[in-house]
N, C-alpha and C positions, 0 to 999 in steps of 0.2 A: 504494501499499499503505499502510497505518495502523493502526498496532497500540498497543494501548493498553493499561494494567493500573488497575485503580482502586485500588490502594492506591499509587498515584506513580508515572509514568513517570522510566527512566533519562537520558531524552534531554532535552536544552536547547534552547533557539531555535535557538542556533548551528547543534548538531548535528542539528535535524532540517531545517536545508537540503541534508544528506545524502543522496541517493538520490531526488532529484525531490520534497524538501520532506516526506521520513515522517519519523515516531517511532516508536520502538520500544519494546517491551513485556518482560519476562524470562517467556518462557513456560515456561521448566524450571523455575522458582517454584511453577507452580500443583500443588496437592494431585492427587493421580492417583486415578482410579476404582477402586474395586474392586470387581469381580463379584459380584453378587446371589447369594444360595446358591442360590437356584431357577434358577441361569444366565440369565436375561433379564438384560440390557445396556442400558437404557430410554433414549431419546433425548424430550427435551421441547422443542419450538420455538414459541415464541408472535413471532406477526405482528400490530403493531398499523398499521391503516389508518387514516390522520390526515385526518381532514377528512368525516369520517359517509358511511357508507355508505348508500346507499338500498337497505336490502334488501326492499322490494317490488319493486322492479325487476331484483334478481339469483335472487331464490327467488319467484318470482310467486306469490301464492293466486289459479288462474286459476278454481278454483273457488267462490269467493267472489261473489258475483253484483255484489255493489260495485265489484268489483275495476276494471275497463274504463274504468267512468266515471271514476273519481277520477283513474286514472292517464294516462288520457287516447291524447294523441297517441305517448307515451313505453312503454306497457302492451306486455307480452308478449302473445301469443296461441298459441294451439294449433297453427295450421298459418297458411301464407302468409310474407311475407319477414321477419315479427316473432315466428318461430313459436320456442316456446322447447322445452325437455329436458323431458318428463314424467317427473318421480320418482315419482310417485303419481297415485292418482286426483284430486287435490288441488292439489298443487304441481308448478312447472314451473321448472326453473333456465335460468337465461342462455343462448344458444346459442354466447354468447363463451367457456364453459369446459367445454369437450370431454374434457379430463385429467379435471377434478372429477367429472363426469359417468360415467365408467371406472370410476373411484377408488369410488364410488356403488354403481356397480352390481357393483362386486366386495365389496360392504360392507367396503369400509376408507373410507369416506367418511361425515362426518351431518351435519345441516343442525340447528340448535335457532332457532326462528322465536321472533319476539315477544318478543325478550330488549332490557335493557338494564343501565344501572348502577342504582345505587342516585340518581344524581343528576337532576334534575329541570329543569333550564334548558338553554338554547341557545347557550350558549357554550364555543367549541371548547377555547379556552385549559382554563377549568375541567371541560369533561367530559374531557378527556384527563388529567386531573389525577387523577380520581375512577380512573380505568378503570387509571391505571397504578399509583397508589399502592397502594390496595386500601382505602382507608378510604371513608367513606361519603359525606364532603364534602371540596370542596376545598381545597386549601391548609394540610393537614395538617401533611406529613412530607416532607421529604428522601430517602426511600428507598420503593423500589418492593417490592411482594408477590411479584414471583418472587425477586430478591433475598435477601426475607425467608424465603423457602423453602427456599431454600442453604443458608443460614445455620442452619437446623433440623435438617437432616440430621446423622444420627449419625457422628459423626469416625472416620474408621479404618474404616467399612464400607461407608457409601453415598456416601462423599465424590464429588461431583460438582463441574467447573469450571463455569463460566459463560462463553458467549460475546456480547458484545455487537457486533451487526452493522451497521455506519455510520459517520458521522463521528461523532456524538457518542453516548455512551449512553442509550439507551432511558431514562425515570424508570422503570420496569418491573422492570428491573435493577441501580439503583443500589442502594449500600446496605455493610454492611460484609463481606458477603461478597465475598472475593475473585474477581475478573473479568477477562477479556482481550476488547480488542475488537479488529476488521478490519473495514477497508473498502476497495474497488479505490478509484482515484483515477483523473482523467483526465492528469495530468502524467507526461511522460515518464520511463521507469524506465531506473535505468542501468543497463548490460551489464553479465553476469555478471563479466568482467574485472576491470571499473571497482570493483565492490564487493567483489570481494576483496582487490582492492590497498587499497581503504577499512579493511578488516578489519584486515586484518596493520598498515598504518599505525598504527591504532588500538591495536590487541595492543601494541605497543611504548609508547605514550604514556599511555593510557587501558583497561586492561583491563576495568573495568567496562562499559565502552561497547560495547567489542569484542566483547565477550558478548551483549549483549544485542541489537547490531546482527546479530550472527551470526544469532541466535535468530530475530530478527524477519523477517530477510532468508528464515531455510526456511518462517517459517510463511506467509510472502506468496506463495514460490514452491511452497506446499503447496494454499493457494486457489487461486491463479489456472490453474495448468496451462497447457498448449497451449495450450487451446481459449479460455482466459480473457482474449482479448487484445480490448479494448474497440476498436470500430471506428467511426469519423467517421460522424457520425447515429445513435446508437443511440438510441432513441426510450426512453420511461418504461418500456414493457413491455418492451423491450428488456433495460434496465438491473437489473428486478426480479428476469429471469433469470439474468442474470451475477451479482448478490449470490447468490440461493441456490445457486447453481452452489459459487462461493468458501467460503459458511459449509458445505453439504453436503461438501466435502472434508475440510475439517478436521474434523467433525463424523464423519466415516467411521473415523477413525483408531484406535486401541487407547486410545491417552492423550490423544486430543482432547478437548473438551469434550460435556460431555453434557445443558445445557441452553442454550439462546439465545435471544435476542429481536433483533427486527428492527422497524423501521418504514418503512412507504411511504406516502408523501405524496400527497397531489393528489386526495382525494376528496370535493371540497366541491365537489357538481355542479350549481349552479344555473343553469347552460344548458348547450344542447344536449348533455341527457345521453344522450337515446336515439337507438336505430335500430342497425342494422349496424356502422355506422364513428361509432357517436357517443361522447363522453368515456366514458361507464361502458364501454361494450363494448371501448374499448383499454386501460382500466385493469384490469377483471375477466381479459381476455385476460394481462398480465403476471402477476397473482397465480396466474392459469392456468399459466403456465410456468413458476413460480417453485416451485410444488407440485411439476409433474414432475421439475425440475431438484434437487429435495430427497431425491423417492424413485428417481434416477435414480443420483443421486451418493451416497446412503447403502447404496445396496445390501444387503446382507444385514441390515444393520441397519433398513433402512424396517421389517422384521416386529416392530422392539422401540420404533417412532417413533410419538408423536403430534405433529402440528401443530394447533393453534389458534388462530384468525384474529377476530382481535374490532377492534371499531369504538366511538368514543367514544359518539354513538347514531344514532340513524337520519335521515330526512328526510321529508317530509310526504307524507301519502297523496293527498294533490292536486297533479298538476301545476301548473306556473305560468306563466305567459306567455310566458317564455324557453324553454320545452320542457326544463326542469330542474323539479328539487324543494327545497325550504328545509329549515331544520335544523330537524330532527322528534326521536323520541322514541325507539319501538321500533323494531326492527330485527332482522340475524340476527348469529349468531356459526357458525363454518366449524370442522368435523372433519376433519382427514384422514391416513393414516398407517396400518400394520399392525396397531398394537394398536387400531386405532379397532374398536368394535362399531356399524358403520357400515351402509349402507343402510336411514334411516330420516329425516325430517323428525319431529322433538323439540318440539312445539308444543301450548300451550292456547291454540285461535284464539281470539280476541277477537273476531273478524267486524270489518268495513268499515261499518257503517253507520253516519249521523250522531251516534248516541246513543253508539256503540261507541268511536268514535275520542277518541282521548285530546286534552282540550281541543278537540274539535270538529276537529282538524286532523293528527292521526296516530293512527300504529298505537299499540293500548295496549299496552304490557308485561306479560307474564304471568308473566317467568321474570325471574330476577336474573342478572347474569352470575358475578356472586362463586361461585354454586351451582356454575356451571358450570367454572369453574378449581378448586374444590374439590374435584368431582368427578373431573376428571384427576388433579390431586394427591394425591387419597385413592387412588385406584384405581391409577394408574400409577407415581406415585413412591413411595407406600406414606407420607404424613404422616398422622400422626393426626389425628380431627376436631378435640378438642381445641386443638391444637397451629393447625390453619387458623383456628380462631375465635377465640384469644386474641391469637394473633403474625402469623402469615402477613396476614389480614385481621383484623386487633382490631376486637371488642365488633361480631362478625357472627354472634354464635350462633344466632339466630333464622333465618338463611339455611341451610337444609340444604343439603347436598352432592348434588348431581343423581349417583342413580345409574348404575349398566350404561353409563356412556359407554364404558368401554374394555373391549374382550376377551378 
């Protein structure tokens, strides 16, 4: 268990040794959410896939005559051992994502294809900086667009607390708006009796720590539940599901956080990307399971939820010599949730002919990721277009919000 608060932790390094190396945040100090006048109680979850997702292998343009030749040994097909799930007459979904396919059929999931940030180089570090900061170029600020969105919400009417999931707060959720953090850890946890003895001990000597410790224990207990016991050998896919399971429990509470951000690493598939048991299949299975955990864990809250999945850039259209793909440009974004106007692949498809490829090697982007983020923040959270253009994504007025993403 790891709980953080952006305005500073009450735990010191000495105190952090307690309960298996955990630190604690004052959950009770967070602002509470006031239900919207229309009765909606929206949740927004942003998932960052670090390493650059191969959008052409995840949602394959089987209808494009140049696709199979470019993606070669890892190309999806309409039948056989690499058969994909047809989403429409042109695009097909990787078979490792049956839950997303179901959400898509239920019109609660959508794909935006041939999308990218404004960044046109191929550095993971700079690409992730642009993706999460919301600025047009890297290295500009130390705050993220999701935190700035939180900060602009009207106080006392639509106040939402932010949840950073993972060992460190993703840049997208860093900034002045208050957030808390939670992450499951593999370290053994103290039993309830030991924990309560520690709380009682510090209640006599350090009331502030005792209060924060008690709140942190309750937060972790809520997130972990009886099912969230890390087992030896849990793989990366299983870890994604465990993280989503805990985050969903926290976000389903009446006084829990409404906005969350988390990052999944390992999407840099230079080698052994394809096939039913390849690296990408394992990663997509974990992401698919995480989306299902959010749906199940949020329960009735799912109907007012939007999950946005994004990555720093795509990968090359042409497969390399090690059955992988290298750093590219255009890729996909995924939307899931009961509030999504789904059952669609949204794309101004650029084609995959040699002349159509960006710099002769990548899927050319025809949509800006900021337009996707703006569309969700405007229609789902209610932020004004001017606020989005001036504050959340500074100097982005020419990038218009993508309409109709939320039903």
